[in-house]
Every structure is written in structure tokens, then in C-alpha cells.
N, C-alpha and C positions, 0 to 999 in steps of 0.2 A: 478302376478301380476296385477295391474288394471292403467288403461293407465293417470291417476293423481299421481301416484306414480312412473311414467314412465315419464312425464312430465317433469322435473326440471333435469334426467340423460340427456336426449335430448337437451335439453336448453344450460345445461352445455355445452357436446359434440361440441355443433354448437359454442357457445362462443368463448371456445378453438379449435376450427379447423378454425375457420374465418381468425384470421389473419397468419396464415399459408397459407389459401390460397391466399390472399388476398396482399402478396408477392410471392407467385409461380407463381396467375396472370399476375401483373405486370413486372415482369421480361421479357416479348418478348410483343413487341407493336403488337397488334390485327390487323386486317386489316380494321376497321372502325378508329383505333386510327391513324393507317398512312396514311388513307386517309383522316382526319382531320389534317393533321402537311403537307399532300402535298397543301390540299385549303391553308393552313397559309400563307404556301410558294409563293405559283402562286399568293395571293393577295398581300405580300408585293413585290412581282415583280409587278404586275401590278401597285400600288402604288407608286412604285421606278418610275416608265417608264411616268407614268400620270405627276408626279413632276417636272420629266427632261422636257418633252415635253409642260410644261407649263410656266418653267425657259425660254428655249428655244424661244418659243411664245413671253415671255416680253420682252428676249432680243431681237431677231426681230423687235419687234415695239418700241423698244426705237429705236435702230439703225436706222430703217426707219425713226422716225419723227425726230431725227437727224439731217440722211442726206435731211430732207426737209426743215428741219428749217436752215443749212449751205447755201442750195440754193437760201432761198431767203431773200432779207434785209425786206422788206415792208411786212406785214399782205396781206397775201393774198391767193387762193384757197389751193395753196400749206401747208401753214401752218394750214386750216381747218383740210386738209386731215392727218396730222400730229396729231391733236388732237381727231381726229376719231380714228387713229392708237391706240395713249395713252388710249381712254378712254375703246378701245376693252382690252388692254391690262389689264385693271383694273377691267373688267369684268371678262376675264379669271381667274384673280387671286382671285376674289372672290369665285368663282364658285368653283374654287379647293380647298379656305380654307372651303368654305360649305360642299365639299364633304368629307375632313378630318374630319368636325366636325361629319357625319353619320356615 
């Protein structure tokens, strides 16, 4: 037999065996897949921790601003400090949103 006559038989064999090979190969995750899953889990945990930190910072800033506002009847340095805390909290929130989009 010549190579040209063998080629269709080889292609047919490969096409026939490929689905079985894929099924067998997909049954157990390999090291690369396990590493990928580990990275995904780590990223999800980091995102959750980051979100929690942003929320805690925002709440602390709001509480601080409210406390300052409660202590001062007239606008003054304390109210200005509270406004700066509010601005900082908003910047943190905006940065968090930008990081989520990336």
C-alpha cells in the first residue's frame, strides 16, 4: 500500500478514537486544571476580602462623619474633616468599582 492509500484509514482511525480519548482525558483533572481552579478560588476569596474591606472602610467613614456631625452644631473644622472622610470613602468605593471592572 502506498501512503496515499493509508492516509484515509489513518484519518478515520484518529477521528474515531478522538472522542474516546477526550472522554478518558477529561475524567480526572490534571495538574494544570487543578492549579487553575486553585487560582480561581484564591482570586474569588481575595475579591470577597477586598469587598469586605471596602465596605468596612465605608461604614467606618460614615460613622466617623456622623460622630463629627453630632459633635458640632455649627459648620467648622470638624465638619470639614467629616467631609474629607466622606470624600475618602467615595474614592475607595470608586477604586473598588474600577478594580471589579478590570
